[in-house]
Backbone as ProteinMPNN parsed JSONL, in Angstrom:
{"seq_chain_A": "MLRSDFIEGTMVVFANGIKLRAEILAPVDEKGPHPGRYKAGFKIRHHSHGGATKDRAEAFVYNDTPEAVFVEFARWGDEPYHTLANAAFQRFS", "coords_chain_A": {"N_chain_A": [[-17.137, 1.625, 1.423], [-14.679, 0.422, 0.831], [-13.646, 2.038, -1.117], [-13.082, 4.394, 0.093], [-11.528, 7.472, 1.284], [-9.836, 7.147, 3.515], [-9.115, 4.45, 3.406], [-7.754, 4.369, 0.958], [-5.699, 6.131, 1.659], [-4.41, 4.602, 3.625], [-3.457, 2.516, 2.04], [-1.592, 3.961, 0.549], [0.236, 4.675, 2.541], [1.307, 2.139, 3.232], [2.368, 1.493, 0.721], [4.31, 3.473, 0.471], [6.075, 2.603, 2.463], [6.949, 0.181, 1.346], [8.169, 1.185, -0.959], [10.256, 2.703, 0.178], [11.776, 0.637, 1.437], [12.473, -0.787, -0.872], [14.107, 1.078, -2.175], [16.21, 1.151, -0.377], [17.159, -1.484, -0.531], [17.91, -1.671, -3.181], [20.279, -2.426, -5.689], [23.315, -0.768, -6.763], [25.099, -0.112, -9.598], [28.094, 0.969, -9.723], [29.97, 1.157, -11.732], [28.544, 1.174, -14.034], [26.765, 2.667, -16.885], [24.742, 4.393, -15.995], [24.744, 4.987, -13.014], [22.807, 4.49, -10.124], [20.357, 5.125, -11.258], [18.355, 3.132, -11.34], [17.853, 2.799, -8.586], [16.765, 5.286, -7.948], [14.431, 5.205, -9.344], [11.951, 4.273, -8.355], [8.439, 4.43, -7.979], [5.118, 5.494, -6.969], [1.758, 4.692, -7.567], [-1.634, 5.383, -7.163], [-5.177, 4.861, -6.654], [-8.8, 5.026, -6.415], [-10.344, 3.197, -7.759], [-9.87, 0.365, -8.096], [-8.98, -3.152, -8.313], [-10.569, -6.197, -9.529], [-13.221, -5.659, -10.112], [-13.309, -2.956, -10.008], [-13.945, -1.7, -7.578], [-12.587, -0.893, -5.301], [-9.968, 0.659, -3.338], [-6.541, 0.987, -4.356], [-2.963, 0.643, -4.416], [0.103, 0.973, -6.135], [3.504, 0.029, -6.305], [6.19, 0.692, -8.324], [8.805, 0.363, -10.8], [10.015, 1.902, -13.537], [12.35, 2.082, -14.985], [14.834, 1.389, -17.547], [16.534, -0.659, -16.663], [15.118, -2.127, -14.801], [13.68, -4.598, -15.238], [15.784, -6.368, -15.703], [17.229, -6.218, -13.335], [15.36, -7.063, -11.431], [14.508, -9.639, -12.378], [16.676, -10.765, -13.722], [19.14, -11.81, -16.183], [19.541, -14.718, -18.316], [21.286, -17.126, -16.567], [22.28, -15.388, -14.667], [21.985, -14.214, -11.273], [18.898, -13.287, -9.943], [17.783, -10.233, -8.365], [15.321, -9.591, -7.189], [14.241, -7.226, -6.028], [11.9, -5.551, -5.597], [10.025, -7.532, -4.891], [11.199, -8.619, -2.567], [11.144, -6.329, -0.961], [8.415, -5.903, -0.726], [7.468, -8.191, 0.573], [8.742, -8.339, 2.999], [8.573, -8.306, 6.521], [6.441, -6.007, 8.188], [7.331, -3.662, 10.67]], "CA_chain_A": [[-16.046, 1.779, 2.359], [-13.42, 0.01, 0.212], [-13.169, 3.125, -1.969], [-13.011, 5.619, 0.887], [-10.239, 8.167, 1.332], [-8.947, 6.612, 4.548], [-8.569, 3.177, 2.92], [-6.741, 4.714, -0.044], [-4.571, 6.689, 2.408], [-3.694, 3.49, 4.247], [-2.724, 1.854, 0.957], [-0.449, 4.814, 0.203], [1.201, 4.548, 3.629], [2.002, 0.86, 3.048], [3.145, 1.584, -0.516], [5.511, 4.274, 0.78], [6.992, 1.728, 3.197], [7.543, -0.744, 0.376], [9.058, 1.995, -1.807], [11.449, 3.024, 0.961], [12.584, -0.578, 1.554], [13.02, -1.109, -2.188], [15.219, 2.003, -2.411], [17.317, 0.736, 0.479], [17.677, -2.76, -1.012], [18.274, -1.608, -4.607], [21.714, -2.412, -5.983], [23.815, 0.319, -7.604], [26.283, -0.489, -10.369], [28.923, 2.178, -9.787], [30.735, 1.169, -12.977], [27.613, 1.185, -15.158], [26.602, 3.948, -17.546], [23.784, 5.231, -15.265], [24.699, 4.521, -11.625], [21.778, 5.061, -9.265], [19.086, 5.382, -11.939], [17.381, 2.145, -10.872], [17.542, 3.107, -7.184], [15.943, 6.499, -7.914], [13.303, 5.051, -10.245], [10.739, 3.719, -7.749], [7.32, 5.366, -7.948], [3.863, 4.986, -6.433], [0.529, 5.115, -8.23], [-2.782, 4.932, -6.371], [-6.498, 5.363, -7.041], [-9.894, 4.388, -5.674], [-11.149, 2.361, -8.656], [-9.028, -0.789, -8.383], [-9.52, -4.495, -8.187], [-11.159, -6.776, -10.734], [-14.517, -5.026, -10.377], [-13.117, -1.499, -9.855], [-14.735, -1.276, -6.426], [-11.756, -0.732, -4.103], [-8.737, 1.445, -3.457], [-5.32, 0.214, -4.49], [-1.725, 1.392, -4.624], [1.153, 0.199, -6.799], [4.89, 0.49, -6.288], [6.778, 0.185, -9.556], [10.035, 0.976, -11.287], [9.93, 1.811, -14.995], [13.635, 2.336, -15.627], [15.195, 0.3, -18.46], [17.235, -1.733, -15.956], [14.266, -2.739, -13.782], [13.385, -6.007, -15.534], [17.014, -7.155, -15.566], [17.601, -6.279, -11.913], [14.357, -7.848, -10.716], [14.419, -11.026, -12.835], [18.002, -11.14, -14.222], [19.315, -12.454, -17.484], [19.794, -16.143, -18.198], [22.561, -17.446, -15.953], [22.574, -14.448, -13.58], [21.14, -14.331, -10.089], [17.987, -12.146, -9.838], [17.763, -9.556, -7.07], [13.945, -9.553, -6.672], [14.224, -6.079, -5.118], [10.534, -5.178, -5.211], [9.397, -8.657, -4.197], [11.752, -8.662, -1.206], [10.662, -5.156, -0.226], [6.971, -6.046, -0.477], [7.129, -9.31, 1.441], [9.385, -8.257, 4.308], [7.632, -8.057, 7.592], [6.342, -4.638, 8.704], [7.57, -3.613, 12.115]], "C_chain_A": [[-14.701, 1.416, 1.71], [-12.83, 1.071, -0.704], [-12.976, 4.427, -1.208], [-11.593, 6.192, 0.92], [-9.303, 7.567, 2.37], [-8.373, 5.25, 4.165], [-7.484, 3.449, 1.881], [-5.503, 5.309, 0.634], [-3.741, 5.613, 3.088], [-2.884, 2.716, 3.212], [-1.472, 2.644, 0.584], [0.627, 4.735, 1.279], [1.995, 3.248, 3.486], [2.864, 0.881, 1.791], [4.408, 2.416, -0.302], [6.537, 3.464, 1.561], [7.7, 0.751, 2.277], [8.531, -0.009, -0.505], [10.355, 2.326, -1.079], [12.36, 1.804, 1.112], [13.212, -0.969, 0.221], [14.2, -0.203, -2.517], [16.441, 1.632, -1.58], [17.972, -0.538, -0.066], [18.242, -2.701, -2.439], [19.784, -1.574, -4.807], [22.074, -1.222, -6.88], [25.087, -0.162, -8.279], [27.117, 0.771, -10.587], [29.697, 2.288, -11.098], [29.838, 1.222, -14.213], [27.454, 2.577, -15.76], [25.665, 4.912, -16.817], [23.694, 4.786, -13.801], [23.62, 5.243, -10.828], [20.449, 5.314, -9.949], [18.011, 4.398, -11.488], [16.925, 2.471, -9.452], [16.6, 4.307, -7.073], [14.653, 6.359, -8.715], [12.029, 4.489, -9.651], [9.675, 4.795, -7.623], [6.098, 4.673, -7.36], [2.717, 5.554, -7.27], [-0.628, 4.57, -7.399], [-4.068, 5.55, -6.902], [-7.566, 4.572, -6.295], [-10.777, 3.512, -6.557], [-10.358, 1.123, -9.07], [-9.748, -2.101, -8.195], [-10.171, -4.954, -9.484], [-12.473, -6.094, -11.106], [-14.482, -3.52, -10.152], [-13.876, -0.928, -8.66], [-13.904, -1.063, -5.16], [-10.53, 0.107, -4.402], [-7.55, 0.511, -3.631], [-4.149, 1.146, -4.722], [-0.694, 0.448, -5.213], [2.505, 0.84, -6.54], [5.535, -0.129, -7.525], [8.059, 0.937, -9.884], [10.031, 0.795, -12.799], [11.237, 2.185, -15.694], [13.982, 1.162, -16.546], [15.863, -0.885, -17.77], [16.326, -2.581, -15.067], [14.003, -4.222, -14.029], [14.62, -6.87, -15.303], [17.464, -7.259, -14.111], [16.635, -7.198, -11.167], [14.419, -9.332, -11.092], [15.72, -11.591, -13.395], [17.967, -11.709, -15.637], [19.568, -13.938, -17.245], [21.192, -16.363, -17.634], [22.962, -16.51, -14.826], [21.599, -14.663, -12.43], [20.219, -13.106, -9.994], [18.012, -11.544, -8.44], [16.384, -9.581, -6.417], [13.767, -8.405, -5.671], [12.822, -5.731, -4.664], [9.828, -6.305, -4.465], [9.902, -8.748, -2.757], [11.253, -7.495, -0.362], [9.198, -5.322, 0.156], [6.667, -7.131, 0.55], [7.934, -9.361, 2.735], [8.34, -7.898, 5.331], [7.626, -6.6, 8.003], [6.591, -4.658, 10.192], [7.265, -2.267, 12.681]], "O_chain_A": [[-13.687, 2.045, 2.013], [-11.645, 1.015, -1.034], [-12.728, 5.465, -1.821], [-10.612, 5.508, 0.631], [-8.098, 7.484, 2.135], [-7.254, 4.926, 4.561], [-6.419, 2.833, 1.917], [-4.378, 5.02, 0.226], [-2.513, 5.698, 3.125], [-1.754, 2.308, 3.481], [-0.416, 2.062, 0.334], [1.816, 4.729, 0.958], [3.22, 3.254, 3.607], [3.972, 0.345, 1.792], [5.464, 2.087, -0.843], [7.74, 3.618, 1.347], [8.902, 0.518, 2.408], [9.619, -0.519, -0.776], [11.435, 2.237, -1.663], [13.574, 1.913, 0.939], [14.352, -1.432, 0.183], [15.192, -0.665, -3.079], [17.576, 1.783, -2.034], [19.198, -0.657, -0.063], [18.978, -3.599, -2.848], [20.484, -0.786, -4.171], [21.247, -0.737, -7.652], [26.038, -0.57, -7.612], [26.873, 1.539, -11.518], [30.041, 3.389, -11.526], [30.343, 1.307, -15.333], [27.954, 3.555, -15.205], [25.774, 6.125, -16.998], [22.661, 4.257, -13.389], [23.536, 6.471, -10.858], [19.487, 5.689, -9.278], [16.866, 4.798, -11.274], [15.731, 2.422, -9.158], [15.734, 4.336, -6.198], [13.858, 7.297, -8.764], [11.082, 4.244, -10.398], [9.957, 5.922, -7.218], [6.04, 3.447, -7.263], [2.709, 6.731, -7.63], [-0.598, 3.414, -6.977], [-4.055, 6.616, -7.518], [-7.272, 3.578, -5.631], [-11.864, 3.121, -6.132], [-10.195, 0.861, -10.262], [-10.954, -2.152, -7.953], [-10.306, -4.174, -10.427], [-12.797, -5.969, -12.287], [-15.532, -2.879, -10.112], [-14.388, 0.19, -8.719], [-14.455, -1.053, -4.059], [-10.11, 0.248, -5.551], [-7.547, -0.61, -3.122], [-4.314, 2.284, -5.162], [-0.622, -0.725, -4.844], [2.629, 2.065, -6.556], [5.434, -1.336, -7.744], [8.35, 1.993, -9.323], [10.043, -0.333, -13.292], [11.229, 2.562, -16.865], [13.48, 0.055, -16.347], [15.761, -2.012, -18.256], [16.734, -3.655, -14.625], [14.099, -5.021, -13.098], [14.517, -7.975, -14.771], [18.021, -8.279, -13.704], [17.062, -8.021, -10.357], [14.387, -10.191, -10.211], [15.841, -12.808, -13.528], [16.915, -12.034, -16.187], [19.782, -14.363, -16.11], [22.17, -15.841, -18.169], [23.903, -16.812, -14.091], [20.521, -15.23, -12.61], [20.717, -11.981, -9.965], [18.234, -12.247, -7.454], [16.296, -9.59, -5.19], [13.206, -8.599, -4.593], [12.573, -5.626, -3.463], [9.107, -6.049, -3.501], [9.11, -8.934, -1.833], [10.971, -7.662, 0.825], [8.791, -4.922, 1.246], [5.711, -7.006, 1.316], [7.822, -10.325, 3.492], [7.338, -7.255, 5.018], [8.691, -6.003, 8.156], [6.128, -5.553, 10.899], [7.413, -2.055, 13.884]]}, "name": "protein", "num_of_chains": 1, "seq": "MLRSDFIEGTMVVFANGIKLRAEILAPVDEKGPHPGRYKAGFKIRHHSHGGATKDRAEAFVYNDTPEAVFVEFARWGDEPYHTLANAAFQRFS"}
């Protein structure tokens, strides 16, 4: 049951919600060399062979743009945004 299509579909629905909130919360540096690239860089990956024992469905929301690490965790002395963490742990309504 943990690998069924409806469980994987539910994971994708929640991942899409997190992705949407992350896109809304994502900062845009209008003066930077690539404004909006981080905001447009959120993606979802899902499959039915997840978990430590590969026996359950899972979905990931990620951002693989070059700025992602610096926006999420910041440089030394800067304030991190934690965009994905905030999007993932906000309450669903």
